[in-house]
C-alpha positions in Angstrom: 25.6 -9.7 -14.0 22.0 -10.3 -15.2 21.0 -9.2 -18.7 18.9 -6.1 -19.1 15.6 -7.9 -19.7 16.0 -10.0 -16.6 16.9 -6.9 -14.5 13.7 -5.2 -15.7 11.6 -8.2 -14.5 13.6 -8.4 -11.2 12.9 -4.7 -10.5 9.2 -5.1 -11.3 9.1 -7.9 -8.7 11.3 -5.9 -6.2 9.1 -2.8 -6.4 6.1 -5.0 -5.8 7.8 -6.6 -2.7 8.6 -3.1 -1.3 5.0 -1.9 -1.8 3.7 -5.0 -0.2 6.2 -4.7 2.7 5.1 -1.1 3.2 1.4 -2.0 3.2 2.0 -4.8 5.7 4.5 -3.1 8.1 3.4 0.6 7.9 -0.2 -0.4 7.1 -0.9 -2.1 10.4 0.1 1.0 12.4 -2.0 3.2 10.0 -4.9 0.9 10.6 -4.4 1.2 14.4 -4.4 5.0 14.0 -7.6 4.8 12.0 -9.3 2.9 14.8 -7.9 5.0 17.6 -10.9 7.4 18.2 -13.4 4.5 18.1 -11.7 1.5 19.7 -10.6 3.6 22.7 -13.5 5.0 24.7 -11.4 7.0 27.2 -8.0 8.6 27.5 -6.4 5.5 29.2 -7.7 3.1 26.5 -6.5 5.4 23.8 -3.0 5.5 25.3 -3.0 1.7 25.4 -3.8 1.7 21.7 -1.1 4.2 20.8 1.5 2.2 22.7 0.8 -0.9 20.7 2.4 0.7 17.7 4.4 3.5 19.4 7.8 1.7 19.5 7.6 0.7 15.9 5.7 3.1 13.7 8.7 5.3 12.8 10.9 2.3 12.0 8.2 1.0 9.7 8.6 4.3 7.7 11.7 2.7 6.3 9.5 0.7 3.9 7.8 3.9 2.7 11.1 5.6 2.1 12.7 2.6 0.5 9.7 2.0 -1.8 9.7 5.6 -2.9 13.4 5.6 -3.4 13.3 2.4 -5.5 10.6 3.8 -7.8 12.7 7.0 -8.2 15.8 5.1 -9.1 14.4 2.1 -11.0 11.5 3.8 -12.8 12.4 7.5 -13.1 9.8 8.2 -15.7 7.1 6.7 -13.6 8.2 8.7 -10.6 8.3 12.0 -12.5 5.0 11.5 -14.3 3.2 10.3 -11.2 4.4 13.2 -9.1 3.3 15.7 -11.7 -0.1 14.1 -12.4 -0.9 13.2 -8.8 0.7 16.3 -7.3 -2.2 17.4 -5.1 -3.0 13.9 -4.1 0.7 13.3 -3.0 0.6 16.6 -1.1 -2.6 15.4 0.7 -0.8 12.2 1.7 2.2 14.3 2.9 0.0 16.6 4.9 -1.8 13.7 6.5 1.5 12.1 7.4 2.6 15.2 9.3 0.1 14.4 12.0 1.8 11.1 12.9 5.2 12.1 14.3 3.7 15.2 16.0 0.7 13.3 17.3 2.7 10.4 18.7 5.2 12.6 20.4 3.0 15.5 21.7 -0.3 13.9 22.3 0.3 12.9 26.0 2.6 15.7 26.9 -0.2 17.9 28.3 -3.0 16.7 30.6 -5.8 18.4 28.7 -8.8 16.6 27.3 -9.2 18.9 24.3 -5.5 18.8 23.4 -5.4 15.0 23.5 -8.7 14.6 21.6 -7.4 16.9 18.9 -4.3 14.8 18.4 -6.3 11.6 18.5 -8.2 12.8 15.5 -4.9 13.9 14.0 -3.6 10.4 14.3 -6.8 9.2 12.7 -6.2 11.4 9.7 -2.6 10.3 9.5 -3.8 6.7 9.5 -6.9 6.8 7.3 -6.0 9.3 4.5 -2.9 7.7 3.0 -4.4 4.3 2.4 -7.5 5.9 0.8 -5.4 8.0 -1.6 -3.1 5.1 -2.4 -6.2 3.0 -3.3 -7.5 5.9 -5.4 -4.2 6.1 -7.2 -4.2 2.4 -8.0 -7.8 2.8 -9.3 -6.6 5.5 -11.7 -3.7 3.5 -12.8 -6.0 0.6 -13.8 -8.2 3.0 -15.8 -5.3 4.9 -17.4 -3.8 8.3 -16.4 -4.3 11.3 -18.6 -0.8 12.3 -19.7 1.4 12.4 -22.7 5.1 13.0 -23.6 6.7 15.5 -25.8 9.5 14.3 -28.1 11.9 15.3 -25.4 10.1 13.0 -23.0 8.8 15.9 -20.9 5.5 14.7 -19.5 2.3 16.7 -19.4 -0.7 15.8 -17.2 -4.0 16.6 -19.0 -6.4 15.9 -16.2 -7.4 17.5 -12.9 -7.3 16.6 -9.2 -11.1 16.1 -9.2 -10.9 13.8 -12.2 -8.9 11.4 -10.0 -11.9 11.0 -7.7 -14.0 9.0 -10.1 -16.3 6.1 -8.9 -14.0 3.2 -9.8 -11.0 4.9 -8.2 -13.1 5.7 -5.0 -14.1 2.0 -4.9 -10.4 1.0 -5.0 -9.8 3.6 -2.2 -12.5 1.8 -0.1 -10.8 -1.5 -0.7 -7.4 -0.2 0.3 -8.8 1.6 3.4 -10.8 -1.5 4.5 -7.8 -3.8 3.9 -5.4 -1.6 6.0 -7.9 -1.1 8.8 -8.6 -4.8 9.0 -4.9 -5.4 9.2 -4.5 -2.8 11.9 -7.5 -4.1 13.9 -6.0 -7.6 13.9 -2.7 -6.3 15.1 -4.5 -4.3 17.8 -6.4 -7.4 18.9 -3.1 -9.3 19.1 -1.5 -6.7 21.4 -4.4 -5.9 23.8 -6.9 -7.5 26.1 -10.5 -7.0 27.3 -12.8 -4.4 25.8 -10.2 -3.0 23.4 -9.5 -6.4 22.0 -13.2 -7.2 21.7 -13.8 -3.9 19.7 -10.7 -4.6 17.6 -11.9 -8.1 16.7 -15.3 -6.7 15.7 -13.6 -4.0 13.6 -11.5 -6.7 11.9 -14.5 -8.7 10.9 -16.4 -5.6 9.6 -13.6 -4.2 7.5 -12.5 -7.6 6.3 -16.0 -8.2 4.9 -16.0 -4.7 3.3 -12.6 -5.5 1.7 -13.8 -8.8 0.3 -17.0 -7.2 -1.1 -15.1 -4.2 -2.5 -12.4 -6.4 -4.1 -15.0 -8.6 -5.7 -16.9 -5.5 -7.0 -13.7 -4.0 -8.4 -13.0 -7.3 -10.2 -16.4 -7.5 -11.7 -16.1 -3.8 -12.8 -12.8 -4.5 -14.5 -14.2 -7.5 -16.3 -17.3 -5.7 -17.5 -15.7 -2.2 -17.9 -14.3 -0.5 -21.0 -10.8 0.0 -19.7 -7.7 -2.0 -20.3 -4.6 -1.6 -22.5 -2.6 -3.9 -24.8 0.6 -3.5 -26.7 0.1 -4.3 -30.4 3.6 -3.8 -31.7 6.7 -5.9 -31.3 8.6 -5.1 -28.1 12.3 -5.8 -27.7 12.4 -6.3 -23.9 16.2 -6.0 -23.9 16.3 -2.7 -25.8 17.2 0.7 -24.3 14.0 2.3 -22.9 11.9 4.5 -25.2 8.3 4.9 -24.1 7.3 6.3 -27.5 8.6 3.4 -29.5 5.5 1.1 -29.3 1.9 1.0 -30.3 -0.8 0.6 -27.5 -4.5 0.4 -27.9 -7.3 0.5 -25.4 -8.8 -2.9 -25.1 -11.7 -3.8 -22.8 -10.9 -6.9 -20.8 -7.2 -6.6 -21.4 -6.5 -6.7 -17.7 -7.7 -10.3 -17.6 -5.5 -11.4 -20.5 -2.5 -12.4 -18.3 -4.7 -14.8 -16.3 -5.8 -16.5 -19.5 -2.2 -16.7 -20.9 -0.8 -17.9 -17.6 -3.5 -19.6 -15.5 -1.0 -20.1 -12.7 -1.2 -16.4 -12.0 -4.8 -16.9 -10.7 -3.2 -17.9 -7.5 -2.5 -14.2 -6.8 -6.2 -13.1 -6.6 -7.0 -16.4 -4.9 -4.5 -15.5 -2.2 -6.4 -12.3 -1.5 -9.6 -14.2 -0.9 -8.0 -17.1 1.0 -5.9 -14.8 3.2 -8.8 -12.6 4.1 -11.1 -15.6 4.8 -8.5 -17.3 7.0 -7.8 -14.0 8.8 -11.4 -13.6 9.7 -11.8 -17.2 10.7 -8.7 -16.9 12.9 -10.0 -13.7 14.5 -13.3 -15.5 15.4 -11.2 -18.3 17.0 -9.1 -15.8 18.9 -5.9 -16.8 17.1 -4.7 -13.2 16.5 -1.1 -14.0 15.4 -2.3 -16.5 12.8 -4.9 -13.9 11.7 -2.1 -11.3 11.3 -0.1 -13.6 9.1 -3.2 -14.5 7.0 -4.1 -10.8 6.7 -0.5 -10.2 5.4 -1.2 -12.8 2.7 -4.4 -11.1 1.8 -2.6 -7.7 1.3 0.0 -9.5 -0.9 -2.9 -10.9 -3.0 -4.7 -7.6 -3.4 -1.6 -5.6 -4.4 -0.2 -8.5 -6.4 -3.5 -8.8 -8.4 -3.2 -5.2 -9.5 0.4 -5.8 -10.6 -0.3 -9.1 -12.4 -3.4 -7.7 -14.1 -1.5 -4.7 -15.6 1.8 -6.4 -16.5 3.8 -5.2 -18.4 2.1 -1.8 -17.9 3.1 0.3 -14.9 1.4 3.6 -15.8 -0.9 3.4 -18.9 -1.9 6.7 -20.6 -5.5 7.4 -21.4 -4.6 10.5 -23.4 -2.0 9.0 -25.7 -2.0 5.2 -25.2 1.3 4.9 -27.0 3.0 7.0 -24.3 2.1 4.4 -21.6 4.9 3.5 -19.3 5.8 -0.2 -19.0 8.3 -2.5 -17.4 10.3 -2.5 -20.6 10.6 1.3 -21.3 10.2 3.2 -18.0 13.4 1.9 -16.4 16.9 3.2 -15.6 20.0 2.0 -17.3 21.2 -1.6 -17.0 24.2 -0.5 -14.8 21.9 1.4 -12.4 19.5 -1.5 -12.1 22.4 -3.9 -11.4 24.0 -1.7 -8.7 20.6 -1.2 -7.0 20.0 -5.0 -7.2 23.1 -5.8 -5.2 22.5 -3.0 -2.8 19.1 -4.3 -2.1 20.4 -7.9 -1.7 22.7 -6.6 1.0 20.5 -4.2 2.9 17.1 -5.8 2.7 18.1 -8.6 5.0 19.4 -6.0 7.4 16.1 -4.2 7.5 14.2 -7.5 8.0 16.6 -8.6 10.7 16.4 -5.3 12.6 12.6 -5.2 12.3 12.2 -8.8 13.5 14.5 -8.1 16.5 12.6 -4.9 17.4 9.2 -6.6 17.4 10.6 -9.5 19.4 11.9 -7.2 22.1 8.7 -5.2 22.3 6.4 -8.2 22.1 3.6 -8.8 24.6 0.3 -7.3 25.6 -0.2 -3.6 26.2 -2.7 -3.2 29.1 -3.7 -0.4 31.5 -1.6 -2.1 34.2 1.4 -2.0 31.8 0.7 1.6 31.0 0.9 2.6 34.7 4.1 0.6 35.3 5.8 2.2 32.4 4.4 5.7 32.8 7.9 7.2 32.4 8.5 5.7 28.9 5.0 5.2 27.5 3.4 7.5 25.0 
């Protein structure tokens, strides 16, 4: 069995892997949903687009459920505090996600233009809103979330929903939305032909550039901004978790300290730039599968940059910095982390194997001819 400190680090990495897996797997079908009303110019084209992700989108929700469950079990204080502070934002994500199962299943059941157009825009909402809100949430985490703990560790959120929609957080929302839409556009280009593929490639180039510009602007803002947090007291990484047993100060530029202390970590933001650049180059050359792989690396770099920059912080507090939640003091017991680690080691390969098999079986181009041949089973 691993010692407590090692398990804390392992679960910081595993939560990151699950969030990245969710962004890559569920992200590309959200990106396709975002593009649906624009890349498809008529009902037949929109049905082609829907069927590129139709067989897989619900299976990809496993990453969403697993990621949320892992945060709940590994970082219970983070889960409780985030859901109380981001309550209305989380509800907005949930309401947007409602459109997806209903939209996919009911959209083509009735041959009515108004009915189908309504669900097309519903699928757009279900694809565009969650990445935007996730990005806004990360933007607020980087600035610090207004909360504090009582002595009994009951958390209190001192901000408001509208306070979450600040300029930096909205910029992070733009980065997240552009990143996911680029990823979905590349997948759509890989699975289609003709006019739809051409529009998808154009969208991938556009949103890829927006992502790169937004990611750069966010980095400059962090470097020049007045937010950042640092622990000034001695931390016993192997101790039992107590989020109130440390001293934290706001320190501008603190989010860059890890890169100075460990220059090798610069490979993470570099991966975001290299992955996006290679993805756009591959799209221009028509190598859509290579572009999808490169886009996945870009997503890894963007999310990983947030994680590396904030480490060991997970949810810093702008109200009482000393109440900030970190990798060391927001976790479950050693036994819980150990049991979860072995469960993950067993079931994660099963999820990856099942997903790989499903995509292999459903591989190939989705065209109007394919749609007519499979009218009995297509969405």
